[in-house]
C-alpha positions in Angstrom: 31.8 -23.5 -64.5 28.9 -22.5 -62.3 29.6 -20.1 -59.4 27.6 -20.8 -56.2 27.2 -18.1 -53.5 25.6 -19.5 -50.3 25.0 -17.7 -46.9 22.9 -18.3 -43.8 21.0 -15.3 -42.5 19.0 -14.9 -39.3 16.3 -12.2 -39.4 14.4 -11.0 -36.3 11.1 -9.4 -37.2 9.4 -7.3 -34.5 5.8 -6.4 -35.0 4.6 -3.2 -33.5 1.0 -2.3 -33.2 0.5 1.4 -33.5 -2.6 3.1 -32.5 -3.6 6.7 -32.6 -6.6 8.7 -31.9 -7.4 12.2 -32.9 -9.5 15.0 -31.6 -11.4 17.5 -33.6 -9.7 21.0 -33.6 -13.1 22.6 -33.3 -14.0 20.6 -30.2 -10.7 21.4 -28.6 -11.2 25.2 -29.1 -14.8 25.0 -27.7 -13.6 23.3 -24.6 -10.8 25.8 -24.1 -13.2 28.7 -24.4 -15.6 27.2 -21.9 -12.8 26.6 -19.4 -11.5 30.2 -19.8 -15.0 31.6 -19.2 -15.5 29.5 -16.1 -12.2 30.6 -14.6 -12.9 34.3 -15.3 -16.3 34.0 -13.6 -14.8 32.3 -10.6 -12.1 34.9 -10.2 -14.7 37.7 -10.2 -16.5 36.2 -7.2 -15.9 37.5 -3.7 -13.9 35.0 -1.7 -16.0 33.4 1.0 -14.9 31.7 4.3 -16.6 28.4 5.0 -17.1 27.5 8.6 -17.4 23.7 9.1 -19.9 22.6 11.8 -19.1 19.3 13.5 -22.3 17.4 14.2 -21.9 14.4 16.5 -23.5 11.1 15.6 -23.0 9.9 19.2 -23.9 12.3 22.0 -21.7 10.5 24.5 -18.9 13.0 24.0 -19.9 15.8 21.6 -17.3 17.9 19.8 -16.8 21.4 21.1 -17.3 24.4 18.8 -16.5 26.9 21.5 -13.2 28.7 22.1 -10.3 26.6 23.3 -10.9 25.2 26.8 -8.6 26.2 29.7 -6.4 23.9 31.7 -7.9 21.7 34.4 -11.5 22.4 33.5 -14.4 19.9 33.0 -15.9 19.8 29.5 -19.3 21.5 29.2 -22.3 19.3 29.8 -24.0 20.6 26.7 -22.9 22.1 23.4 -24.9 24.4 21.1 -24.9 23.0 17.6 -26.0 25.3 14.8 -28.4 23.9 12.3 -26.8 21.9 9.5 -26.1 23.9 6.3 -27.8 23.0 3.1 -26.2 21.2 0.2 -23.7 21.1 -1.3 -21.7 19.5 1.4 -18.3 21.1 2.1 -15.0 19.4 1.2 -14.0 18.9 4.8 -16.7 17.9 7.3 -16.6 15.4 10.2 -18.9 13.7 12.6 -17.9 12.3 16.0 -18.7 8.6 16.4 -17.2 7.3 19.7 -14.3 7.5 22.1 -12.5 5.0 24.3 -12.2 5.4 27.3 -14.9 8.0 28.0 -14.0 11.4 29.4 -13.5 11.5 33.2 -11.5 8.3 33.5 -9.1 8.2 36.5 -5.4 7.3 36.4 -2.6 7.0 39.0 0.0 9.7 39.0 2.4 9.4 36.0 0.4 6.4 34.6 0.6 5.7 30.8 -2.8 5.4 29.1 -4.2 5.2 25.6 -7.1 7.3 24.3 -8.9 6.8 21.0 -11.5 8.8 19.1 -13.5 7.5 16.1 -14.6 10.1 13.5 -16.6 9.8 10.2 -15.7 11.8 7.1 -19.0 13.5 6.2 -17.5 15.8 3.6 -16.8 15.3 -0.1 -13.0 15.2 0.0 -10.9 12.2 0.8 -8.6 12.7 3.8 -5.0 11.8 3.2 -2.0 11.0 5.4 -1.0 14.7 5.4 -4.2 15.6 7.4 -3.1 15.9 11.0 -4.0 16.5 14.7 -2.3 19.3 16.6 -2.3 20.4 20.2 -4.6 23.5 20.5 -5.0 24.5 24.1 -5.5 23.2 27.7 -3.2 21.0 29.8 0.2 20.3 28.4 0.6 16.5 28.9 3.2 14.1 27.7 2.3 12.5 24.4 0.1 15.4 23.1 2.2 15.8 20.0 1.3 16.5 16.4 0.0 13.2 14.7 -0.7 12.6 11.0 -3.5 10.3 9.8 -2.2 6.8 9.1 -4.4 6.1 6.1 -6.8 7.6 3.5 -10.4 8.2 4.6 -12.9 8.4 1.8 -16.2 10.2 2.2 -18.5 8.1 4.4 -15.7 6.1 5.9 -14.5 6.3 9.6 -11.0 6.5 11.0 -9.5 6.3 14.5 -7.2 8.8 16.1 -5.2 7.2 18.8 -2.8 8.8 21.4 -0.8 7.3 24.2 -0.4 9.8 27.1 1.4 10.0 30.4 -0.7 11.4 33.2 0.9 14.2 35.2 2.3 13.4 38.6 0.1 15.8 40.5 -3.5 15.0 41.4 -6.2 17.0 39.6 -8.5 17.2 36.6 -6.9 17.7 33.3 -8.1 18.5 29.8 -6.2 18.9 26.5 -7.8 20.2 23.4 -6.8 19.1 19.9 -7.6 20.4 16.4 -8.0 18.3 13.3 -6.5 20.1 10.2 -6.5 19.3 6.5 -3.4 18.9 4.4 -3.3 22.7 3.9 -3.6 23.5 7.6 -7.3 24.4 7.6 -9.3 23.7 10.7 -11.8 20.9 10.4 -12.8 19.9 14.0 -12.0 20.3 17.7 -12.0 17.5 20.3 -10.3 16.8 23.7 -9.1 14.4 26.3 -10.4 14.9 29.8 -9.2 12.7 32.7 -8.5 12.8 36.4 -5.3 12.0 38.3 -6.0 10.7 41.8 -3.9 11.2 44.9 -1.1 8.9 45.7 -3.0 7.1 48.5 -3.2 3.3 48.0 -7.0 3.5 47.7 -6.8 5.8 44.7 -5.0 3.3 42.4 -7.3 2.5 39.5 -7.5 -1.0 37.9 -6.4 -0.6 34.3 -9.2 -1.3 31.7 -8.8 -4.3 29.5 -6.7 -3.5 26.5 -4.2 -4.8 24.0 -0.8 -3.5 25.2 1.5 -4.8 22.4 1.6 -6.5 19.0 4.7 -8.2 17.6 4.9 -9.3 14.0 7.0 -12.0 12.4 7.3 -14.0 9.1 9.3 -17.1 8.1 10.7 -15.2 5.1 10.0 -11.5 4.8 12.3 -11.0 1.8 12.0 -13.3 -1.3 13.8 -13.3 -4.6 12.3 -15.9 -6.9 9.8 -16.4 -9.7 6.4 -14.9 -9.1 3.9 -15.3 -7.6 5.2 -15.9 -4.1 3.2 -16.6 -0.9 4.3 -14.8 2.3 3.3 -16.0 5.8 2.7 -13.5 8.6 2.0 -13.7 12.3 1.0 -11.3 15.0 1.5 -12.0 18.7 -1.2 -10.0 20.6 -0.6 -9.2 24.3 -3.3 -8.0 26.7 -3.2 -6.8 30.3 -6.3 -8.8 31.5 -9.1 -11.2 30.6 -11.4 -10.2 27.8 -12.2 -10.5 24.1 -10.1 -8.9 21.3 -11.6 -8.2 17.9 -9.0 -7.7 15.2 -8.4 -7.6 11.4 -5.3 -7.4 9.3 -4.6 -4.4 7.0 -2.4 -4.7 3.9 -0.5 -2.1 1.9 -2.5 -2.8 -1.2 -5.7 -1.6 0.6 -7.1 -5.1 1.3 -8.3 -6.2 4.8 -9.3 -9.5 6.4 -12.6 -10.3 7.9 -12.7 -9.2 11.6 -12.2 -12.1 14.1 -12.5 -12.4 17.9 -9.8 -13.8 20.2 -10.7 -14.6 23.8 -8.2 -14.1 26.7 -8.8 -15.8 30.1 -6.2 -13.5 31.6 -3.3 -11.2 30.9 -1.1 -12.9 28.3 -0.1 -13.3 24.6 -1.8 -15.2 21.7 -0.7 -15.4 18.1 -2.8 -15.1 15.0 -1.5 -15.6 11.4 -2.2 -15.8 7.7 -0.8 -15.9 4.2 -0.6 -13.3 1.4 0.2 -14.2 -2.3 2.0 -11.4 -4.1 2.6 -11.4 -7.9 4.9 -8.3 -8.5 8.2 -7.0 -7.3 8.0 -4.3 -4.7 7.9 -3.4 -1.0 4.8 -4.3 1.0 3.6 -4.2 4.6 1.1 -5.8 6.9 -0.5 -4.2 10.0 -3.0 -5.3 12.6 -6.0 -3.2 13.6 -7.5 -3.9 17.0 -11.2 -3.0 16.7 -12.1 -3.8 20.3 -11.1 -2.7 22.8 -8.4 -0.4 21.6 -9.6 1.0 18.2 -5.9 1.1 17.4 -3.7 0.2 14.4 -0.5 -1.7 15.3 2.3 -2.4 12.9 4.4 -2.9 10.8 5.6 -6.1 9.2 7.6 -5.1 6.1 7.8 -7.5 3.2 10.0 -7.4 0.0 9.6 -9.4 -3.2 11.9 -9.4 -6.2 10.5 -11.4 -9.1 12.9 -13.3 -11.3 11.8 -14.3 -14.8 10.6 -17.9 -15.4 13.0 -20.2 -17.2 13.5 -19.0 -20.8 15.8 -18.7 -23.7 17.1 -15.2 -23.8 19.1 -15.3 -27.0 20.3 -17.4 -29.9 23.4 -16.7 -32.1 23.9 -18.6 -35.4 27.1 -19.1 -37.3 28.4 -21.3 -40.2 31.7 -22.4 -41.6 32.0 -21.4 -44.3 29.3 -18.7 -44.3 29.8 -18.1 -48.0 31.1 -20.5 -50.6 32.2 -19.6 -54.1 33.6 -22.4 -56.3 32.9 -25.6 -58.1 29.2 -26.5 -57.6 29.3 -29.8 -59.5 29.5 -31.8 -56.2 27.4 -31.4 -53.0 28.5 -28.6 -50.7 28.7 -29.1 -46.9 28.2 -26.3 -44.4 29.0 -26.7 -40.7 26.6 -24.6 -38.5 26.5 -23.7 -34.8 23.7 -22.3 -32.7 24.7 -20.7 -29.3 21.6 -20.8 -27.0 21.5 -18.6 -23.9 19.1 -19.3 -21.0 18.3 -17.4 -17.8 18.3 -20.3 -15.4 18.1 -24.0 -14.9 15.8 -26.0 -17.2 15.5 -27.8 -20.5 15.4 -26.3 -23.9 13.7 -28.2 -26.7 14.7 -27.0 -30.2 14.2 -27.6 -33.9 16.6 -26.5 -36.6 15.1 -25.6 -40.0 16.6 -24.7 -43.3 15.6 -22.4 -46.2 15.1 -25.4 -48.5 12.2 -26.5 -46.2 14.1 -29.3 -44.5 14.7 -29.5 -40.8 16.6 -31.4 -38.1 14.4 -33.4 -35.7 13.4 -32.0 -32.3 16.0 -32.3 -29.6 16.5 -31.3 -25.9 19.3 -29.3 -24.3 19.4 -29.3 -20.4 20.7 -26.3 -18.4 21.9 -26.7 -14.8 22.0 -22.9 -14.4 21.9 -19.7 -16.4 24.4 -19.7 -19.2 25.1 -20.5 -22.9 25.4 -23.8 -24.7 26.0 -24.7 -28.3 24.5 -27.2 -30.7 26.2 -28.0 -34.0 25.5 -29.8 -37.3 26.2 -30.0 -41.0 24.0 -29.1 -43.8 24.8 -30.6 -47.2 23.4 -29.0 -50.3 23.1 -31.8 -52.9 22.1 -29.9 -56.0 23.6 -26.5 -55.5 22.5 -23.5 -57.5 23.7 -19.9 -57.6 21.9 -18.0 -54.8 21.5 -17.6 -51.0 20.4 -20.2 -48.6 
């Protein structure tokens, strides 16, 4: 009597591509020697202190290079600027571009006002958000606190430093001096705010300059959990204090920006601008609005959150048979009952085909899923001419 041993086996083969690259030992030793010689030569040099000269590009309000200015003094009408040093350029260097409003503006006692300065990075190092502005000397006014940069500024790029101050209650001329420092606390530049506070008489009240006074963000859905990509909508309600034109652009956490646009106001009020942003990866994101004119100020933030879920897929298949192994009389066909447990990660339809080791197969069929879970398909495989072996 023949003995027939039959079993169904599922094998998962994973292919891994390995890559490697090697370096010559001789090249490595040569590089190490060169580095050591360079470090030794550098350590033998006498340390030098580099003084950075701030050269204004706009002479409307030059940067001061003198000693800190005293309280209640008017800025000098001229500044002596040393000749520019020869190349190479220093790591940290800056040029003044513009300011808004200009020095000498008048405010009512205890009035709140915004002052912005635009600077250009003329050095070779990129400024990071650990660069900061600190109070140096002069009038101590409300709002003159330490402020870090809000973004990275590469060489050749400009950035705006914006402060909101509260004028003193006493009439007079005030000046507050600030220092721009790098992320190690080294001095880069000096600049100031100079303004007047008029008396409390009715005729001294100044009409506020046109400005954006507030920006409010919104989104129909700022937190999404779904398959990716997903599109977020965002809106910014811009409020002004008078009639005028506002130039703005959106800034995104991935470094992208929109093209500047202009929004006209016929009077004080609020107008809304909006857009959409398609995101294709899980994470936290933000949107801000930069007011180019008149404020030179960054407003924000709208925070967005995306959690990507996988697209519909089969996540696992488990096969079994009854019996899995048969030993006995092989003179008649042998029937095996098989079952495939199919797991999916969501709602959808699975199309499957069952194949056997003898080259036969069961026709393509579909299995619908209403949600994530596991479903089973079953069948019977009859071996008509059994032989000793494994199937």
